Each structure stands twice: as structure tokens, then as C-alpha cells.
N, C-alpha and C positions, 0 to 999 in steps of 0.2 A: 378221710383221716390218714390213710396210708400216704397220700399225696403230701399232706402237711408234714409228716415225719420225714419223708424224703427231702422235702424242701428245707427243713431245719438241719438235717444232716449235711446237705449240700452247702448251706450257708455257713455252718460251722467249719466245714472243710475249706471253703474259700477264705474264710476269716483266718484260719490257720496258715494258709498259703500267703495271704497278705502280710500276716505277722512275721513269717519267716523271711519274706522279701524285704520287709521294713527293717528287720534285724540285720540282714546281710548288708543292705545299703548303709545302715547306721554304722556297722562294723567297718565297711570300706571307707566311709567318711572319716571315722575315727583314725584309721590307719593313715589316710591321706593327711589329716590334721596333724598327726604326730610326726609324719615325714616332713611337713612344712614347718611346724612350730618348733620342734626339737632342735633342728639345725639353727634356726633363728635365735633360740635361747642360748645355745652353745656359743654362737657368734657374739651375742651380747655379753655373755660371761667372759669370753676371751678378751673382748675390748676392755671390759671393766678390769680384768686382771692385768692387762697390758698397761692400763692407765695407772693402776695401783703400783705396779712394778716400775713404771716410768717415773712416777712421783717418788 
């Protein structure tokens, strides 16, 4: 019985670690996406503004 409770505690702890790792990687990926996507969107917006101004 003690062994089972220890095992469940360990599994919960490891699950928590996996969740935090997943969260941090997700956060890093989000930051990278914003770093890549935002400049692209700004570039597209600039081109559109230049087209509108040019017309």
C-alpha cells in the first residue's frame, strides 16, 4: 500500500514536470512564432500602405 502511494506521488510529480516543460516549450514556440509572424505582418501592412499611397 505504501509502495502504491509512493508510486502515485512520483507519477503526479513527473506529470507536473512534463506539464511545466510542455508549457515552457509552448511559450518559447509562441515567442518564436510572434518574432517571425509579427515582422511578416508588419511588412505586408507596409506594402499594402505603400500600394494605397502609391495609388
